[in-house]
N, C-alpha and C positions, 0 to 999 in steps of 0.2 A: 768364790771361785767362778771365773767366767766360763760360759758354755757357748760354743759356736754351733748354730743350727745349720746343717748342710745335708744334702742328699749324696754327697761324695763328689759332686761336680759343681753344683750351685750353692752358694751360701746366702743366708738372709742378711741383707745389709742393715746397718745400725745408723740412725741419725746422730751425727756427731754433736749436735747442739743439745737435743733433748735426751740423748742416750737411749731412745726407744727404738723398737723394731720398725722397720719400714715394710709395711705389708701391702700387697696389691692383690685384690680379689681377682678370681678367674674372669677372663673376658669371653670364654666359651660358655654358652648357656648350658650345655650338657654337663659342665663341670661345676656349675654354680651351686652353692649350698643355700640354706635358708637363714634369714635374719629375722629375729623377733623384734618388733617395734615396741619400744617402751621409753619412758622419759621419767626422770626424777623430778617430781613436783616440789619436794622439799627434802634437803639432805639429812634432816633429823637432828639439827643442832639442839633443839629443845626437847623433842619427843624421844630422842635416842635411837629412832629407827627411820631410815629413809622412806619417804612416801613415794611409791612408784606407780605411775599410771600406764596402762597397756593400751595399745591401739585396738580398735574393734573392726573386724572385717566382716562384711555382710555375706549372706549365702550366695549372692551373685558376684562375689569377688571384688566388691567395692570397699574402699576405706571409708568408714563412717566419720563424718565431720559434724561438729557442733556449731550451731548458729546462735548468736546472742540477741536477745530482744530487750532493749532498754525500756524500763517501765516508769522510772521516776528519777528526777535529778533536781537538786537545788543548790545554788551557790548563795551562801548567807552574806551577801554584800550589801543588803538593804538595812535600814535603820528602824524598822517597825515590823511587828508581826504581820505576815501575810495571812489574813483570816480566811482567804479562799482555800488555802492549801493546808494550813496548820491549825490544830485545836490546842488550846493553851489552858491548862488547869493548874491552879496554884493555891497554896495555903501559906501566906506570908512570904515564902521564898519566891523569887522572881526569875524569869528568863529575860535576857536583854539582847538586842541586836545592834552591834556597832563594830567598827574596825574590821569588817569583813568576816565576822564570826557571830554565831549565836552562842551566848554564854548561859549555861544552866547554873543557877544561883548567882546571877549577875550582880546582886547586891552584896555578895560574899558574907552572908550572915551565918551565925552559929546558933541561932535560936532553936531550941528544942521543938520537936514535933511539927516541923515545917517541911514543905515539899514543893516541887515544881515538876510538871509533866508537859512535854511538848510532843504531840503525835500527829501523824498525817490523818487527814479525813479519809484518805483513800486506803483501802486494804489491799494486800498483795496475796494472791492465792498460791498455795504450794502444790506443785504437780508431781505425780509419781515419776514421770520420765524426764523431768528437768531439774535444774538446780537454781534455787532462788538465792540471790546474793545481795547482802547488805554491805555497803562499803562507804566509809567516810574518812575524812582527815580531821583529827582533833587531838586535844591534849588536856590533861589535868593541869591546872595552874599552880597547884600546891606541890611542893617538892617531895612530899611523903603522903601516903594514904592516911586518912584520919579515922580513928575509932569513933563509933557512933554516927558515922555518915555513910550512906550507901548510894550507889549509882548503878543504873541499868541502861543499856541501849541495845537495840536489835529489832527483831520482828516479833510481834505478839500483841497481847492485850495488856497494856500497862496498868498498874495499880495507882496508888497515891503514895502511901508510906511503906507499903510492902511490895515484895517482888511480884511480877506478873504471875498469874496462875495458869497461863497457857502461852508458850512462846519459846523462842530461841534467842539468847542474848548474852552479852558480856555482863558480868556482875562484879562490882567492887562492893563487898559486903561490909557490915558494920564493924567487923574485926580488922578490916583493911586487906582482906584477901581478894585478889583479882582472879576470876575463873570464867570458864565457859559453862553455860547452863542450858539445859533443855527441860522444859516443863510441859508435861502432857496432862492437862486438866488437873493440875495439882500434884501429879507425880513428878518428883524432881530427880534429875540426873545431872551431875556436875563433874567437871574434870577433876581427876584425883590430884593433879599438880596445880599449885597456885602459880600464876604467871608472874614474871618479874614486873614490878611496877615501872611503867615507862617514865622516862625523864620528863620533868615538867617544862613548860614554856616552849617545847619543841613539838611541832606537829608530827603525829604518827598516823600511819595508815591502819585502820581497823577494818577487818573484813570477816563476815560470817557467810559460809556456803552451806546451804541446806538442801538435802535431797530426801527421798522417801525413807532412807535407812540410816543416814549419817549427817551429823552437823560438824563442820570444821571451823576452828577459830584461828585467825591469822592476825599477827601484828607486824607491821613493816615487812610484809612478804615472807614471814617465818611462821610456819605452822606451830601453834601452841598446844593444840589438843584436838582430838577427834572423838566425838561422842556418838555411840549407837543410840538408836531410838529406844525408849523404854520397852522392856519385854512385854509381849502381848499386844503391842500397838502396831498399826499399819501406817501411821502418819507421824510426822514430827510433833504436831500439835493436834489436839482433838478438833479444834475449830477449822484446821486445814487452811487457815488464812490469818493474816495478822497485819497490824499497822507498824510502820516504821516509827520508832519512838526514842526519846531521851528522857530519863526520869531520875530525879535525885531527891533524897529525903534525909533529914536529920532525925535521929532517934529521940526518944523521950528524955534521954540524957544528952545534953548538948555536947557536940564535939569541941575539943580544945581550940582548934583552928579551923577556919572556914575552908571548905573544899569547893572548887568550881571546876567546870568542864567546858572547854571551848570547842565547838564544832564548826568547821569552815565550809564543808560541802558534804553532800550525801548523794549516793546513787544506788538505786535498787535495779537489779538486772536479772533477767531470766536466762540462764545458760542452757544450751543443749536442745532447745526446741524452736522450730520454725513455726511460729504462731500464725504467720501470714498477715499480721497486723499492718495495715498501711500506715505510712508516716504520720498523716494527720490524726489518726486514732491514737498513736503513741504520744504525740504532742498533747492532745486533749487530755489523755490520762495523766500527764504531768502537770495539768492545770493551765496549759498554754492555749486554751481555747479563746478565740477572738472576742467572745461575748462577755469576758470578765477582765478586770484590771490585773496587772502583773506586779511582781515583786518590786518594791521601791516606789510604786506609784499609788494612785487611788484605786483601792480594791472595790469589788462590787461590780455591778453591771456597767458596760461601756455604752449602752444605748441611751439616747436622750429623751426626756419627757415621758419616761416609763417608770413611774413610782407608785408605791402603794397608796391608794385613795387620791392619787394626783388628778387634778383637773385637766381636761383636754387643753391643748395649747390654743392660745388666742390667735385668730386669723391676722396675718401680717403680710405686708407687701414684700415680695421677694426682690432680691438683688443678686448681682454677680460678685459682690465683695463681702457680704455678710451672710452667714448661714442662718436659716430659720431655726434649726435645731443643731446643737453641738453634741455630737456623740456618734458612735459607730451604729448608724441607723437610729430607730426610734420613731416618735410621732412628729408630724409636721402639719401645719395649717397655713396655706397660702391663699391670699385673696386673688380672685379672678382678674386676669389682665386682658387688655385688648391685644389683638394680633400684633406681634412684635418679634424682635430678634434677641431680646434679653435672655441670657441663661441665668436662671434663678437657682441659688444653692438651697436645696431642701435640707439635707443633713451634711455635716462635715465633721471629720475626725482626724486628729493628728496623731500618728503613731509616735509615742514618746521618744524624745531625742535620746534619753538615757544619760547615765553618768556613772561615776564609780560606785554609787549606791543603787543604781538601777540599770541592770544589764540591757544595753541596746539590743533590740530584736527586730528581725524582719517579720512583718505581718503579711501573711498570704491569704488572699480572699479567694474562696472557692465557689461562692455563689451569692446571689442577691435576690430578694423578693420585695416587690412594691405593691401594696394594696391601697386603693383610694376610693373615696365616695364623695359625692357632691354635698356640700354643707352650706348653711347660712340662708340660701335662697335658691329657688328654682332657676335653671338656665333660661335666660331671657331671649333676646332677639337673634342671637347668634350662637351656634353650637360651640362647645368648648372642645378644642383639639389640642392635646399636649404631647410633646416629644420628650421622652425620658432618656437620660444618659448617665454614664458614670465618668467621673473625672478622678484621676489619681496621679500620684507622683509629684505634685506641685509642692513647693517649699513655702508657700504662703497660702492663707485661706482663700484669697481672692482668685477668681477664675481668670482674671486678666494678668496674672503673674507671667512675666516673660522669661524666656530661656536665656541664660547667660552663663558666665564662668562660675558664678556663685549662687545661681538660682535655677529652678526648673519650672517650666510651664506645665500645666496639667496635660496628661495623656487622656484621650477620650475613647469611650466605648459606647456605641448606641445600644440602648436596651429595648426600646419598643415605643409604642404609641398608646394613648388613652383617649377615649371619645365619650362625650355626653351630648345627646341630641337636644335641640330646642325644647324647652318644657320639662326637661329631666328634673324630677322633684328632689327635695332634700333626702339624702340617704341613698340615692341611686349610685350603685357602684359603676366603675368605668367599664366600657366596652373595649376590648373583648374580655376583660377580667384582669386578674393579677398578672403583673409582669414578673416573670421568673427566668433567671439566667443562671446556668452553672458553667463553670470555666474549667475545661479539661486541662488547660494550662493555667495554673493559679496566677492571680494578679499580685505581684510583689509590691508592698509599700514599705520603703526603707525607713529607718529611724529618722524622725523629724519631718517626714513627708505626710501629705494629707490624702484622704480619700473622701469623695463627696458624691451624693446623688443630685442630679440636676434636672430641672424642668424648663422647657421653653413652650410658650403659648403660641402655637402655629396659627390657630384661629380662636378668637374669643372676644368677649366684650367685658369691660370693667363694670359689671353689674353690681349695684349697691348690695352689699352684704353677702354676695356669693363668694364661696371659697372652696378649695379642694383640701380635704383632710385625708391624710395618708399615714401608712405605717411601713417602715423600711426595716428589713431584717437582712443582716449579712451573715454568711457562713465563712469560717476561716480559722486560722491558727497562727500562733507565733512560733518562731524558731530562733 
């Protein structure tokens, strides 16, 4: 039976399309009521109860907002383990990198008592006032869960063949049940409901949200379960910090069919806290510091001539087309030259061009330090005066590269001068000392471009055996 709402004069109109009431709030402030701000985070399709979040108003009548701090991210588009970022432990079972994914049990073996663990070297702290979030895209490649095979992923201290003893993670156990698990120093809490096994070969979004009192487990944007922290504990894990990890193990009884898991990317984020971390610090925490190689390239140090028990570089004549040292800084040794106009390349580094298996990144240089001393022989009849500079942005190692539609000439920045008086002995450092420059505006080096340190001998003599030995250090990060 229809009911018409009316005050005897005015009726409430009905939208003829939606059949809903057309409501207009009062425009007079004195007549306005109050509205409680809330939002449905999840409608409860799996849990059975809508998950509702309420807005927080501070004492000084401001709406509290949350700021996110990215802590770590990786895109598994490379073809070999990045040993800078990831620790890899295995017993027969392997992890492989190909096709834009990291595959746990890449060899698809069913061998009993085998395992593979890939974890970050970096740990992620859990804060009382913030939410630590683990999020990745990945999928099992087997159409059904396999008995006698187990898989874990999340934040914690991974084991080898057994579940982590401290952490918050998804667990596909040896019976084939997929659940959310919280372990506080061996005390286990797990979701009462087993999650539906996600379809194979299709990427799914897996997310764990952890705060001081609750852990949430989401698959494809749907809340699967919420777990309170174990009774009597004040933190999700006793360690209050954990590694991002992926772990798989076959039991002592071999599974009938091999199980594998492909993960395509990973991001760890801190929600709800303004940590004040500057962008370079965030990038360094992700492993994107300039002093080490990146995913898909040569890992390890990017500096040249700096190796364990390595000999000092041999003195060589400088030129403007060939670098004395290839690397982002490092050691160089240049023979003394007569007064001239030649720009000599001391160190040169090409920011990797990148490819589908190596993400192209911009290299930002935020500072440089150059230290030098007189080597080989004392300064003879003429003082040695050198002008130091930075060249960047050129698309070929040579400093005489020209600007054109397809190439870039080096951009130049003067760094300072170094001086050695007549008679300066071997081992004498330059006057006035180290050349140190920091750049309030970072110097961008795009993929494929070079950055080089350069020396010109403004005054000098080509004294037999005299050389200048130096060390160059760059500060910077990749983005």
